[in-house]
N, C-alpha and C positions, 0 to 999 in steps of 0.2 A: 620356610624362611620367615623369621619374625619381621613384622612391619612396624616401623617407628612412626609416631604421630606427633604433630604439633598441637598445641592447645587452642582453645577457642579464640583467645586473644591473637595468637599467631595466624589463625585462619582469617580473621577479620582484617588484620593489617596486610596479610598477603594478598587478599582479594582486592583491597583498596589500592595496593601498590601496583597490581597488574593492570589497573585501569589508568595508569599515569598519562597516556596520551589523551585519553578522554577528558581527564580533569584539566589538562593544559588547554585543550581546544575549547572546553566550556568556559573557562576563565576568560580567554581571549574574546569569545563571542559575547559573553555577558558584559565585559567592560566596554567593548565597542558599541554594543546595542544601547546601553544606558547612556553612553557619551553622545551618541548621534541619534537618539530616538526621535527627536523632533523632525529630523529630515528623512526618516525611514517609513513614513506613512503608517499604514495599518499595522505593520509589524512592530514599529516603534511604540505604538499605542498599547500593545500588549504588556509592556513593561511598566504600565501605570498601575497595575493591580497585581496582588500576590498570586491570584489564580492564573493570570496570564504568564507570569514569570515561571511558576511551577510547571505549567503545561509545556511551555517552550523548552525548559531545561530537561524535563523528562524525555520528551521526544528527541531532542538533540543528543541526549546521553546515549540512547539506543542507536541513533544514526551514526554517531562517532564510534560506537562499539562495533557496528557493522563494518565501518571503514577501516578501523585499526584491528580487526579481529585477529589477523596473523601475528601482530605484535603482542596483543593481550594474552592470547591463549598459550599456555606452556606446552601443550601437546596437540597433535593432529586429532581432530574430532572422531576420526574413524580408526585410529590406532588402538590396538588391543594389547594389554599387558596382563597376561594370565595370572600373575601373582597378585594383581590388584583387583580381582573380581569382587564386586560388592563391598569394597573396603569403606570404612567410615570416613567422614570428612577429616582432612588433615593428615591423611596417610602419605608417607614419603615413598616415592617410587625408587627402588634400590638402584636401578641403572643410571638414572639421570640426577637423582637427588632432589628433583622437583616434587612439590607436594600436590596431591590430588585434593585441592582446596575444598571442594564440595563432595568428595568421595568418588567411588567408582560405581558404574552400573553393573547389571548382571552379565554383560558381555565384556567386562573389564576395560571400559573406556572412561576417560576423564569427563565427569559430569560438567565441570566448570567450562572446559573447552567446548563441549557440545552446546552449552547454553549460549556462549559467546558467538559461535559460528551460526547458531540457529537464527540469530538476529539478522544475518545477511539474507537468509531466505525470506523471512517475514517482511523485511523492509524493501525487498525487490518486488515480490509478488503482490502484496496488499496495496501499496500506493499505485503501482503501475496498472494493475487491473482496475482499480477504482477510477483512475484517470481515463482509461479507455471507456469505461462505463459512462463517465461524465461526457465524453465526446459523443457517444452514441445517443444518450438521453437528451443532450442539448441539441444536437443536429435534428432530431425528430420532434422534440418538444417545442422548438421555436415556431415552425410552420403550423403545428397543431393548435397552439394558443393564438397565433396571429391571424391565421386564415379562418379557423373555426369550420363549421359546416361539415361537408363530407370528409375532408382531409382529417379533421379532428376526430370524427366518429370512427374512421377506420383505424387510425393510429392508436386512439384510446382503447378501442376494443382489443387490439393485439396486446397492448400493455396490460390491460386488466386480465387478459387470458393467462399471461405469465404470472401476474401477481396472485391469481386465484389458486395457483399450485403451491402446495406446502414447500417452503424453501429447502428444508433439510432433505426431504424426499427428492426434490429437484436436483440438488447437488449429488445425492446418492446415485441417482440415475445417470448423471452426466459424467461421473468419474469412475464408474464401475469398469472392471477389465473388459466386459463384453462390449461396451460402447467404445472403449479405448482402442479396440482392435479394428473398428470400422472407420471409414473416412469422415464420419459425421463431425468429430471435433475439428478436423482440418477445414471442412466446409464452413462450419460456423465461425472459425477463426478468420477465414478468408472474407466472410461477410462483415463481421464486426470490426476487424482491423482496417478496413477501407475507410471507415467513418472519419478518423482523424485527418486523412488526406483530403477528403471531401470538405471537411470543416475549414481547414486552413486555406484550401484553394478558394472557397467562397469568401472567406474573410479578406484575403488579399485582393481578389477580383473586385469585390464591391467597393473597396477603399481606394484602389489605385487604377481602376479601369481607364481613367482619363490620362494616365501617365504610362503609356505602353512599355516604355523601356524598363522602368522600375518594376512594373507588373510582370514582365517576362522573366526577369531575374528571380523574383520571389516565387513565381509559379514553378520555375525550373528547380530551385532549391527545395521547394516543397515536394515535388514529384521525385527528385533524386533521393533526398533524405528519407521521405516517406516510403518510397519504393524499396530502398535498402533495408529499412526496418521491417517492412512488410515481408520481404523475401526471407529474412532471418527468422521472424516469428512464425509465419505460416508454413513455409516450406523448408525451414532449416537450411537455406541455401544462400547464406550471406557470403558473397565472393571474398570478403576480407576476413571471414572467420571470427568476427568480433561478436556479433549478435547470434545467439543460439539458444534454443529452448528444448528441453526434453519432452517426450510425449506425456509424461505425468504432469509436468508443469503446464504444458499447453492445455490439457484437460481442465486443470484447476483454473487457469487463466480464463478460458472460455466460459466455464461454469459461473465464475464470479461476474464477468461482464454480462452474461445472459440474465442472471438473476438480479443484478443491481441496476441495469439500464432502465427498466420500467419505473422504478422508484424515482430515478433522476428525471425521467421523462415527465412524470406527473408533477414534480416540483417545478420544473421549467415551464411547463404548460400553464400551471396556475399563476406563476409570476408574470408570464407574458400576457395572459388575459387581463391582469390587473394593470400592468405598466402601459399597455397599448392604448389605454384611455387617457394618458397624461397629455398635457398641452405640448410638450416638446416633441412627442410622437406625431401629433396632429400638425405641428409646424413642419416637420420633415416630410410628411405626406403632401402638404401644401406646396413645398418646394419641388415636388415631383421625384423624390428619391425612390430608388428601387426598394421593393419590399424586403429583400434580403439584406440590403444596406441598413434599413431601419431596424431589422431584427438583431443584426450582429453589432451594429455600432451605436444604436440608440437605446434599444431595449436591454440587451444582454449586459452591458456595463452597469446598468442600474439594478440588475438582479444578482450581482456578484456576491453581495454580503451573505444572503441565505445559502447560496451555492457553496461558498467557501466553508461555512459552518457544516453543511451537509457532507461535504467531502471529508472533513475531519472525522465526523461521526461514522461515516461509511467505511473509512479505512479501519476504524476500530471494530466495526461489525465484521469486516472481511477478515481481520486478524483472528477474531473469535471463531469464525467459520473455518479458517485454515487449521486452527487448533482442534476443532471438532472433527474435521475430516481426518486429520492425522491420528486422532485418538481412535477413530473407528477403522483405521488402516486403509483409508481411501484417499490419502493425500499423496505425499511423495514416496520415494523408494523407502523400504523398511530401515535401511541404514542411515537415512537422512537425519541430520542433527536438528531439524526444525522442532519447535517447541511442542507441537501437538504429538508428533511421533515420540518425543522424549517422555511426555506424560503417559502415553500408552505403554511404552516399554517398561517404565518404572511401576506402573499400576499393577502389573502382573504379580509382583512380589511385594506389594504394599505392606502387608502384615509383617514381613520379615525385615524390611528396610524401607523407611519412608524418605530418607534423605535424597535419593535420586529424583524423586518427583517434585521436590520443593523448588529448585532453581528454575526449571521451565515454567512452572505455575506462576511463580513470582514475576518472572520476566514478562510473560503474557499479560498478567494482571496490571503490572506497572505501565507497560506500553499503552494499553487501552485506557488506563486511568489518565495518562498524560494527554492522549488525544481528546478525551472527554473534557478535561480541564481547558485545553486549548480551544475546543469548540465553545465552551461556556464563555471564555474571555472574548472570542470573536463575536459571539452573539450579543454580548453587552456593548461592544463597540459599534456593531451594526445598528443597534437600537438608538445609540446616541446620534449616529449619522442620520 
């Protein structure tokens, strides 16, 4: 059967048209952000520089792409059309009349649709795993920097022990099938995922312990919501069936948290050792405030600038690591549309057809670029403060 093609101009217009929900959402966000930037705090200040605008828009582009993936994609990312195997960009599928805008891969799947749905996987795993690593590193870094002494020595030794191990090899060991079949990932998940519950419980307790009624409500909500998420992530036992994670995703999640937490720990520890010498901390100590109150409500808010910058950069590093793991076949399931797996699948026939490799490469590169630009803009604003 002869395959009809649309030209390069049609491919560009077709791709731009498919992203119509994203363009509308970006336009609304941009107009509102510029209009009310003076009242939006740090976020509003990002729109004072071109770097900040570019970083925010690129990151939001992929965020809205993930949200509207079902509307943007013309095909199911796992659907196979035998007649469209390895077709060039612009090929029109005979059955639906829809074009394979970026061509077809070696398994006759639409490259464009797989790139779009791949954003969902990246934007769920990378930010979520980074935030969990932030919780672990912050919860341990605060007492290490504040108390010093033996507490600091023990925690710093454990962090340095993990940091001394090559990152790629560490990821390789944690996501191999042999480890996946053992209870080790679940044990590690059970340990790491308890830290957000501990963090928020301490946060509310130190702030509202003089108001028992309000404290009871906040602690109850923390334990209920935290326990619900904990059951879904660690045991895949969410009673509502909303939060669920596959064994492959759990392995990657745990590997990212385990490898990233020591870096966050060292940053928080260093910031706390510097900030605890400030006058407002001495004033809080003079008032007789609890040490955890000082750490969480006096020290941590003044360390937020560097931490926000680090989170943006770390999400970028995590995205690259996910792509690397997918390329080596150690990421998600082989049929997954994530960008790393897409690069791996297309690289096998790179000499015959290069077009299936370009969309996931460009997507990965542009998202990381957006995060780096966002981090640069945040760094500039933090220096001004």
